[in-house]
PyMOL Python script that loads the backbone (N, CA, C, O; Angstrom):
from pymol import cmd

cmd.read_pdbstr("""\
ATOM      1  N   ALA A   1     -21.619  -4.344  -1.871  1.00  0.00           N
ATOM      2  CA  ALA A   1     -22.636  -3.331  -1.707  1.00  0.00           C
ATOM      3  C   ALA A   1     -23.568  -3.743  -0.586  1.00  0.00           C
ATOM      4  O   ALA A   1     -23.928  -4.913  -0.456  1.00  0.00           O
ATOM      5  N   LYS A   2     -23.952  -2.775   0.214  1.00  0.00           N
ATOM      6  CA  LYS A   2     -24.830  -3.045   1.348  1.00  0.00           C
ATOM      7  C   LYS A   2     -26.283  -2.716   1.041  1.00  0.00           C
ATOM      8  O   LYS A   2     -27.160  -3.014   1.852  1.00  0.00           O
ATOM      9  N   SER A   3     -26.558  -2.115  -0.099  1.00  0.00           N
ATOM     10  CA  SER A   3     -27.921  -1.691  -0.423  1.00  0.00           C
ATOM     11  C   SER A   3     -28.268  -2.119  -1.842  1.00  0.00           C
ATOM     12  O   SER A   3     -27.413  -2.531  -2.626  1.00  0.00           O
ATOM     13  N   GLU A   4     -29.556  -2.005  -2.135  1.00  0.00           N
ATOM     14  CA  GLU A   4     -30.033  -2.264  -3.495  1.00  0.00           C
ATOM     15  C   GLU A   4     -30.863  -1.093  -3.948  1.00  0.00           C
ATOM     16  O   GLU A   4     -31.592  -0.488  -3.162  1.00  0.00           O
ATOM     17  N   LEU A   5     -30.748  -0.773  -5.238  1.00  0.00           N
ATOM     18  CA  LEU A   5     -31.541   0.280  -5.841  1.00  0.00           C
ATOM     19  C   LEU A   5     -31.962  -0.225  -7.211  1.00  0.00           C
ATOM     20  O   LEU A   5     -31.113  -0.506  -8.057  1.00  0.00           O
ATOM     21  N   ASN A   6     -33.251  -0.340  -7.436  1.00  0.00           N
ATOM     22  CA  ASN A   6     -33.791  -0.881  -8.696  1.00  0.00           C
ATOM     23  C   ASN A   6     -33.221  -2.261  -8.997  1.00  0.00           C
ATOM     24  O   ASN A   6     -32.845  -2.555 -10.131  1.00  0.00           O
ATOM     25  N   ASN A   7     -33.161  -3.107  -7.966  1.00  0.00           N
ATOM     26  CA  ASN A   7     -32.655  -4.483  -8.082  1.00  0.00           C
ATOM     27  C   ASN A   7     -31.182  -4.559  -8.480  1.00  0.00           C
ATOM     28  O   ASN A   7     -30.735  -5.585  -8.991  1.00  0.00           O
ATOM     29  N   ASN A   8     -30.434  -3.496  -8.255  1.00  0.00           N
ATOM     30  CA  ASN A   8     -28.992  -3.501  -8.528  1.00  0.00           C
ATOM     31  C   ASN A   8     -28.242  -3.184  -7.234  1.00  0.00           C
ATOM     32  O   ASN A   8     -28.725  -2.429  -6.389  1.00  0.00           O
ATOM     33  N   ALA A   9     -27.085  -3.758  -7.098  1.00  0.00           N
ATOM     34  CA  ALA A   9     -26.263  -3.465  -5.921  1.00  0.00           C
ATOM     35  C   ALA A   9     -25.874  -1.993  -5.964  1.00  0.00           C
ATOM     36  O   ALA A   9     -25.529  -1.455  -7.016  1.00  0.00           O
ATOM     37  N   TRP A  10     -25.936  -1.364  -4.814  1.00  0.00           N
ATOM     38  CA  TRP A  10     -25.637   0.061  -4.740  1.00  0.00           C
ATOM     39  C   TRP A  10     -25.015   0.350  -3.397  1.00  0.00           C
ATOM     40  O   TRP A  10     -25.418  -0.230  -2.389  1.00  0.00           O
ATOM     41  N   THR A  11     -24.052   1.226  -3.365  1.00  0.00           N
ATOM     42  CA  THR A  11     -23.446   1.628  -2.104  1.00  0.00           C
ATOM     43  C   THR A  11     -23.123   3.105  -2.155  1.00  0.00           C
ATOM     44  O   THR A  11     -22.839   3.655  -3.219  1.00  0.00           O
ATOM     45  N   SER A  12     -23.167   3.736  -1.006  1.00  0.00           N
ATOM     46  CA  SER A  12     -22.799   5.148  -0.944  1.00  0.00           C
ATOM     47  C   SER A  12     -21.360   5.248  -0.438  1.00  0.00           C
ATOM     48  O   SER A  12     -20.799   4.279   0.073  1.00  0.00           O
ATOM     49  N   ALA A  13     -20.789   6.408  -0.585  1.00  0.00           N
ATOM     50  CA  ALA A  13     -19.415   6.607  -0.139  1.00  0.00           C
ATOM     51  C   ALA A  13     -19.282   6.385   1.361  1.00  0.00           C
ATOM     52  O   ALA A  13     -18.210   5.992   1.822  1.00  0.00           O
ATOM     53  N   SER A  14     -20.319   6.620   2.123  1.00  0.00           N
ATOM     54  CA  SER A  14     -20.244   6.430   3.568  1.00  0.00           C
ATOM     55  C   SER A  14     -20.185   4.952   3.947  1.00  0.00           C
ATOM     56  O   SER A  14     -19.834   4.625   5.081  1.00  0.00           O
ATOM     57  N   GLU A  15     -20.521   4.055   3.023  1.00  0.00           N
ATOM     58  CA  GLU A  15     -20.488   2.623   3.296  1.00  0.00           C
ATOM     59  C   GLU A  15     -19.180   1.979   2.871  1.00  0.00           C
ATOM     60  O   GLU A  15     -18.972   0.791   3.116  1.00  0.00           O
ATOM     61  N   ILE A  16     -18.299   2.732   2.242  1.00  0.00           N
ATOM     62  CA  ILE A  16     -17.047   2.162   1.748  1.00  0.00           C
ATOM     63  C   ILE A  16     -16.021   2.161   2.875  1.00  0.00           C
ATOM     64  O   ILE A  16     -15.803   3.177   3.535  1.00  0.00           O
ATOM     65  N   GLY A  17     -15.407   1.028   3.081  1.00  0.00           N
ATOM     66  CA  GLY A  17     -14.362   0.900   4.092  1.00  0.00           C
ATOM     67  C   GLY A  17     -13.071   0.445   3.437  1.00  0.00           C
ATOM     68  O   GLY A  17     -13.091  -0.252   2.422  1.00  0.00           O
ATOM     69  N   ILE A  18     -11.969   0.833   4.009  1.00  0.00           N
ATOM     70  CA  ILE A  18     -10.669   0.454   3.469  1.00  0.00           C
ATOM     71  C   ILE A  18      -9.916  -0.305   4.547  1.00  0.00           C
ATOM     72  O   ILE A  18      -9.827   0.141   5.691  1.00  0.00           O
ATOM     73  N   GLN A  19      -9.380  -1.448   4.171  1.00  0.00           N
ATOM     74  CA  GLN A  19      -8.538  -2.212   5.070  1.00  0.00           C
ATOM     75  C   GLN A  19      -7.173  -2.318   4.428  1.00  0.00           C
ATOM     76  O   GLN A  19      -7.055  -2.622   3.242  1.00  0.00           O
ATOM     77  N   ALA A  20      -6.144  -2.065   5.216  1.00  0.00           N
ATOM     78  CA  ALA A  20      -4.780  -2.137   4.690  1.00  0.00           C
ATOM     79  C   ALA A  20      -3.890  -2.829   5.704  1.00  0.00           C
ATOM     80  O   ALA A  20      -4.033  -2.660   6.914  1.00  0.00           O
ATOM     81  N   ALA A  21      -2.986  -3.598   5.180  1.00  0.00           N
ATOM     82  CA  ALA A  21      -1.988  -4.238   6.032  1.00  0.00           C
ATOM     83  C   ALA A  21      -0.676  -4.213   5.272  1.00  0.00           C
ATOM     84  O   ALA A  21      -0.624  -4.576   4.097  1.00  0.00           O
ATOM     85  N   ALA A  22       0.371  -3.790   5.934  1.00  0.00           N
ATOM     86  CA  ALA A  22       1.673  -3.730   5.277  1.00  0.00           C
ATOM     87  C   ALA A  22       2.762  -3.841   6.324  1.00  0.00           C
ATOM     88  O   ALA A  22       2.585  -3.449   7.477  1.00  0.00           O
ATOM     89  N   ASP A  23       3.873  -4.376   5.904  1.00  0.00           N
ATOM     90  CA  ASP A  23       5.054  -4.379   6.754  1.00  0.00           C
ATOM     91  C   ASP A  23       5.771  -3.059   6.524  1.00  0.00           C
ATOM     92  O   ASP A  23       6.191  -2.761   5.406  1.00  0.00           O
ATOM     93  N   VAL A  24       5.907  -2.287   7.557  1.00  0.00           N
ATOM     94  CA  VAL A  24       6.554  -0.989   7.455  1.00  0.00           C
ATOM     95  C   VAL A  24       7.996  -1.135   7.903  1.00  0.00           C
ATOM     96  O   VAL A  24       8.282  -1.632   8.993  1.00  0.00           O
ATOM     97  N   THR A  25       8.899  -0.691   7.039  1.00  0.00           N
ATOM     98  CA  THR A  25      10.317  -0.724   7.385  1.00  0.00           C
ATOM     99  C   THR A  25      10.877   0.676   7.252  1.00  0.00           C
ATOM    100  O   THR A  25      10.423   1.458   6.417  1.00  0.00           O
ATOM    101  N   ALA A  26      11.852   0.987   8.066  1.00  0.00           N
ATOM    102  CA  ALA A  26      12.460   2.307   8.028  1.00  0.00           C
ATOM    103  C   ALA A  26      13.848   2.229   8.649  1.00  0.00           C
ATOM    104  O   ALA A  26      14.190   1.262   9.331  1.00  0.00           O
ATOM    105  N   VAL A  27      14.620   3.243   8.405  1.00  0.00           N
ATOM    106  CA  VAL A  27      15.921   3.368   9.044  1.00  0.00           C
ATOM    107  C   VAL A  27      15.695   4.053  10.380  1.00  0.00           C
ATOM    108  O   VAL A  27      15.223   5.189  10.428  1.00  0.00           O
ATOM    109  N   ASP A  28      16.026   3.371  11.453  1.00  0.00           N
ATOM    110  CA  ASP A  28      15.844   3.932  12.785  1.00  0.00           C
ATOM    111  C   ASP A  28      17.027   4.771  13.224  1.00  0.00           C
ATOM    112  O   ASP A  28      16.864   5.755  13.946  1.00  0.00           O
ATOM    113  N   GLU A  29      18.218   4.384  12.790  1.00  0.00           N
ATOM    114  CA  GLU A  29      19.416   5.037  13.290  1.00  0.00           C
ATOM    115  C   GLU A  29      20.523   4.908  12.254  1.00  0.00           C
ATOM    116  O   GLU A  29      20.648   3.882  11.586  1.00  0.00           O
ATOM    117  N   VAL A  30      21.314   5.947  12.131  1.00  0.00           N
ATOM    118  CA  VAL A  30      22.481   5.920  11.255  1.00  0.00           C
ATOM    119  C   VAL A  30      23.696   6.049  12.146  1.00  0.00           C
ATOM    120  O   VAL A  30      23.848   7.025  12.881  1.00  0.00           O
ATOM    121  N   ARG A  31      24.557   5.055  12.070  1.00  0.00           N
ATOM    122  CA  ARG A  31      25.754   5.075  12.898  1.00  0.00           C
ATOM    123  C   ARG A  31      26.956   5.417  12.040  1.00  0.00           C
ATOM    124  O   ARG A  31      27.057   5.004  10.885  1.00  0.00           O
ATOM    125  N   SER A  32      27.837   6.156  12.609  1.00  0.00           N
ATOM    126  CA  SER A  32      29.069   6.518  11.915  1.00  0.00           C
ATOM    127  C   SER A  32      30.243   6.000  12.732  1.00  0.00           C
ATOM    128  O   SER A  32      30.295   6.185  13.948  1.00  0.00           O
ATOM    129  N   ASP A  33      31.175   5.356  12.064  1.00  0.00           N
ATOM    130  CA  ASP A  33      32.381   4.928  12.748  1.00  0.00           C
ATOM    131  C   ASP A  33      33.591   5.391  11.944  1.00  0.00           C
ATOM    132  O   ASP A  33      33.436   5.933  10.850  1.00  0.00           O
ATOM    133  N   ASN A  34      34.755   5.189  12.459  1.00  0.00           N
ATOM    134  CA  ASN A  34      35.974   5.666  11.805  1.00  0.00           C
ATOM    135  C   ASN A  34      36.672   4.571  11.019  1.00  0.00           C
ATOM    136  O   ASN A  34      37.898   4.577  10.919  1.00  0.00           O
ATOM    137  N   SER A  35      35.930   3.640  10.464  1.00  0.00           N
ATOM    138  CA  SER A  35      36.521   2.562   9.677  1.00  0.00           C
ATOM    139  C   SER A  35      36.647   2.989   8.216  1.00  0.00           C
ATOM    140  O   SER A  35      36.366   4.134   7.860  1.00  0.00           O
ATOM    141  N   SER A  36      37.068   2.061   7.395  1.00  0.00           N
ATOM    142  CA  SER A  36      37.251   2.367   5.969  1.00  0.00           C
ATOM    143  C   SER A  36      35.925   2.607   5.261  1.00  0.00           C
ATOM    144  O   SER A  36      35.923   3.086   4.127  1.00  0.00           O
ATOM    145  N   ASN A  37      34.788   2.288   5.897  1.00  0.00           N
ATOM    146  CA  ASN A  37      33.480   2.540   5.287  1.00  0.00           C
ATOM    147  C   ASN A  37      33.214   4.022   5.102  1.00  0.00           C
ATOM    148  O   ASN A  37      32.332   4.387   4.324  1.00  0.00           O
ATOM    149  N   ASN A  38      33.948   4.896   5.794  1.00  0.00           N
ATOM    150  CA  ASN A  38      33.751   6.328   5.643  1.00  0.00           C
ATOM    151  C   ASN A  38      34.175   6.821   4.272  1.00  0.00           C
ATOM    152  O   ASN A  38      33.801   7.923   3.871  1.00  0.00           O
ATOM    153  N   ALA A  39      34.948   6.030   3.548  1.00  0.00           N
ATOM    154  CA  ALA A  39      35.368   6.406   2.206  1.00  0.00           C
ATOM    155  C   ALA A  39      34.297   6.062   1.173  1.00  0.00           C
ATOM    156  O   ALA A  39      34.388   6.489   0.022  1.00  0.00           O
ATOM    157  N   LEU A  40      33.289   5.297   1.574  1.00  0.00           N
ATOM    158  CA  LEU A  40      32.263   4.858   0.632  1.00  0.00           C
ATOM    159  C   LEU A  40      31.189   5.919   0.440  1.00  0.00           C
ATOM    160  O   LEU A  40      30.890   6.704   1.340  1.00  0.00           O
ATOM    161  N   PHE A  41      30.624   5.917  -0.751  1.00  0.00           N
ATOM    162  CA  PHE A  41      29.462   6.734  -1.090  1.00  0.00           C
ATOM    163  C   PHE A  41      28.302   5.769  -1.262  1.00  0.00           C
ATOM    164  O   PHE A  41      28.494   4.637  -1.704  1.00  0.00           O
ATOM    165  N   TYR A  42      27.098   6.209  -0.915  1.00  0.00           N
ATOM    166  CA  TYR A  42      25.917   5.365  -1.024  1.00  0.00           C
ATOM    167  C   TYR A  42      24.899   6.021  -1.943  1.00  0.00           C
ATOM    168  O   TYR A  42      24.661   7.226  -1.866  1.00  0.00           O
ATOM    169  N   THR A  43      24.299   5.212  -2.818  1.00  0.00           N
ATOM    170  CA  THR A  43      23.225   5.714  -3.675  1.00  0.00           C
ATOM    171  C   THR A  43      21.984   5.899  -2.808  1.00  0.00           C
ATOM    172  O   THR A  43      21.964   5.479  -1.651  1.00  0.00           O
ATOM    173  N   LEU A  44      20.960   6.522  -3.360  1.00  0.00           N
ATOM    174  CA  LEU A  44      19.721   6.707  -2.612  1.00  0.00           C
ATOM    175  C   LEU A  44      19.002   5.387  -2.385  1.00  0.00           C
ATOM    176  O   LEU A  44      18.081   5.312  -1.572  1.00  0.00           O
ATOM    177  N   GLN A  45      19.417   4.344  -3.100  1.00  0.00           N
ATOM    178  CA  GLN A  45      18.861   3.012  -2.882  1.00  0.00           C
ATOM    179  C   GLN A  45      19.651   2.239  -1.829  1.00  0.00           C
ATOM    180  O   GLN A  45      19.274   1.122  -1.475  1.00  0.00           O
ATOM    181  N   GLY A  46      20.759   2.828  -1.315  1.00  0.00           N
ATOM    182  CA  GLY A  46      21.548   2.197  -0.266  1.00  0.00           C
ATOM    183  C   GLY A  46      22.685   1.331  -0.759  1.00  0.00           C
ATOM    184  O   GLY A  46      23.269   0.578   0.021  1.00  0.00           O
ATOM    185  N   VAL A  47      23.013   1.422  -2.037  1.00  0.00           N
ATOM    186  CA  VAL A  47      24.095   0.626  -2.601  1.00  0.00           C
ATOM    187  C   VAL A  47      25.404   1.384  -2.418  1.00  0.00           C
ATOM    188  O   VAL A  47      25.516   2.549  -2.799  1.00  0.00           O
ATOM    189  N   ALA A  48      26.400   0.708  -1.829  1.00  0.00           N
ATOM    190  CA  ALA A  48      27.691   1.342  -1.565  1.00  0.00           C
ATOM    191  C   ALA A  48      28.565   1.332  -2.816  1.00  0.00           C
ATOM    192  O   ALA A  48      28.544   0.369  -3.583  1.00  0.00           O
ATOM    193  N   THR A  49      29.329   2.395  -3.019  1.00  0.00           N
ATOM    194  CA  THR A  49      30.283   2.485  -4.110  1.00  0.00           C
ATOM    195  C   THR A  49      31.439   3.368  -3.665  1.00  0.00           C
ATOM    196  O   THR A  49      31.261   4.287  -2.867  1.00  0.00           O
ATOM    197  N   ASP A  50      32.620   3.080  -4.187  1.00  0.00           N
ATOM    198  CA  ASP A  50      33.762   3.943  -3.878  1.00  0.00           C
ATOM    199  C   ASP A  50      34.143   4.793  -5.083  1.00  0.00           C
ATOM    200  O   ASP A  50      35.109   5.554  -5.037  1.00  0.00           O
ATOM    201  N   ASN A  51      33.364   4.656  -6.178  1.00  0.00           N
ATOM    202  CA  ASN A  51      33.642   5.402  -7.399  1.00  0.00           C
ATOM    203  C   ASN A  51      32.332   5.988  -7.937  1.00  0.00           C
ATOM    204  O   ASN A  51      31.793   5.474  -8.917  1.00  0.00           O
ATOM    205  N   PRO A  52      31.809   7.052  -7.317  1.00  0.00           N
ATOM    206  CA  PRO A  52      30.523   7.596  -7.760  1.00  0.00           C
ATOM    207  C   PRO A  52      30.616   8.287  -9.123  1.00  0.00           C
ATOM    208  O   PRO A  52      31.630   8.894  -9.468  1.00  0.00           O
ATOM    209  N   THR A  53      29.531   8.173  -9.879  1.00  0.00           N
ATOM    210  CA  THR A  53      29.422   8.877 -11.161  1.00  0.00           C
ATOM    211  C   THR A  53      28.422  10.015 -10.969  1.00  0.00           C
ATOM    212  O   THR A  53      28.195  10.440  -9.836  1.00  0.00           O
ATOM    213  N   HIS A  54      27.826  10.513 -12.036  1.00  0.00           N
ATOM    214  CA  HIS A  54      26.853  11.606 -11.923  1.00  0.00           C
ATOM    215  C   HIS A  54      25.652  11.169 -11.102  1.00  0.00           C
ATOM    216  O   HIS A  54      25.146  10.058 -11.265  1.00  0.00           O
ATOM    217  N   GLY A  55      25.201  12.045 -10.222  1.00  0.00           N
ATOM    218  CA  GLY A  55      24.010  11.753  -9.445  1.00  0.00           C
ATOM    219  C   GLY A  55      24.095  12.274  -8.030  1.00  0.00           C
ATOM    220  O   GLY A  55      24.969  13.074  -7.695  1.00  0.00           O
ATOM    221  N   VAL A  56      23.165  11.806  -7.197  1.00  0.00           N
ATOM    222  CA  VAL A  56      23.082  12.198  -5.795  1.00  0.00           C
ATOM    223  C   VAL A  56      23.534  11.003  -4.962  1.00  0.00           C
ATOM    224  O   VAL A  56      23.096   9.875  -5.191  1.00  0.00           O
ATOM    225  N   TYR A  57      24.411  11.257  -3.996  1.00  0.00           N
ATOM    226  CA  TYR A  57      24.940  10.213  -3.133  1.00  0.00           C
ATOM    227  C   TYR A  57      24.916  10.677  -1.686  1.00  0.00           C
ATOM    228  O   TYR A  57      24.778  11.868  -1.405  1.00  0.00           O
ATOM    229  N   VAL A  58      25.053   9.724  -0.773  1.00  0.00           N
ATOM    230  CA  VAL A  58      25.197  10.028   0.646  1.00  0.00           C
ATOM    231  C   VAL A  58      26.614   9.639   1.032  1.00  0.00           C
ATOM    232  O   VAL A  58      27.041   8.508   0.801  1.00  0.00           O
ATOM    233  N   HIS A  59      27.344  10.586   1.622  1.00  0.00           N
ATOM    234  CA  HIS A  59      28.726  10.346   2.046  1.00  0.00           C
ATOM    235  C   HIS A  59      28.903  10.912   3.445  1.00  0.00           C
ATOM    236  O   HIS A  59      28.724  12.108   3.674  1.00  0.00           O
ATOM    237  N   GLN A  60      29.258  10.033   4.381  1.00  0.00           N
ATOM    238  CA  GLN A  60      29.445  10.400   5.784  1.00  0.00           C
ATOM    239  C   GLN A  60      28.219  11.135   6.338  1.00  0.00           C
ATOM    240  O   GLN A  60      28.349  12.114   7.072  1.00  0.00           O
ATOM    241  N   GLY A  61      27.030  10.646   5.976  1.00  0.00           N
ATOM    242  CA  GLY A  61      25.790  11.187   6.508  1.00  0.00           C
ATOM    243  C   GLY A  61      25.299  12.461   5.839  1.00  0.00           C
ATOM    244  O   GLY A  61      24.305  13.043   6.274  1.00  0.00           O
ATOM    245  N   LYS A  62      25.984  12.904   4.781  1.00  0.00           N
ATOM    246  CA  LYS A  62      25.578  14.130   4.099  1.00  0.00           C
ATOM    247  C   LYS A  62      25.281  13.845   2.639  1.00  0.00           C
ATOM    248  O   LYS A  62      25.879  12.955   2.034  1.00  0.00           O
ATOM    249  N   LYS A  63      24.352  14.608   2.076  1.00  0.00           N
ATOM    250  CA  LYS A  63      23.979  14.490   0.668  1.00  0.00           C
ATOM    251  C   LYS A  63      25.023  15.214  -0.174  1.00  0.00           C
ATOM    252  O   LYS A  63      25.357  16.367   0.099  1.00  0.00           O
ATOM    253  N   VAL A  64      25.536  14.539  -1.196  1.00  0.00           N
ATOM    254  CA  VAL A  64      26.521  15.152  -2.099  1.00  0.00           C
ATOM    255  C   VAL A  64      26.056  14.938  -3.534  1.00  0.00           C
ATOM    256  O   VAL A  64      25.395  13.947  -3.846  1.00  0.00           O
ATOM    257  N   PHE A  65      26.408  15.874  -4.395  1.00  0.00           N
ATOM    258  CA  PHE A  65      26.027  15.823  -5.807  1.00  0.00           C
ATOM    259  C   PHE A  65      27.278  15.686  -6.670  1.00  0.00           C
ATOM    260  O   PHE A  65      28.297  16.324  -6.408  1.00  0.00           O
ATOM    261  N   PHE A  66      27.189  14.858  -7.689  1.00  0.00           N
ATOM    262  CA  PHE A  66      28.272  14.712  -8.664  1.00  0.00           C
ATOM    263  C   PHE A  66      27.763  15.054 -10.036  1.00  0.00           C
ATOM    264  O   PHE A  66      28.517  14.996 -11.007  1.00  0.00           O
TER     265      PHE A  66
END
""", "prot")
cmd.dss("prot")
cmd.show_as("cartoon", "prot")
cmd.util.cbc("prot")
cmd.orient("prot")
């Protein structure tokens, strides 16, 4: 608190500051090749599988539903 009111720490919303630091990661590019990886399906978490069950998957750059 930057101020005092009745001997107590006090601050207004205009005195509040936020500092944040984070490592930002992202997918910059998706490459497609003609190897056997094209047969794989990927979960939304990026885990590859060749035997998808119920859910949403990415296959050859497209969203597919099972």
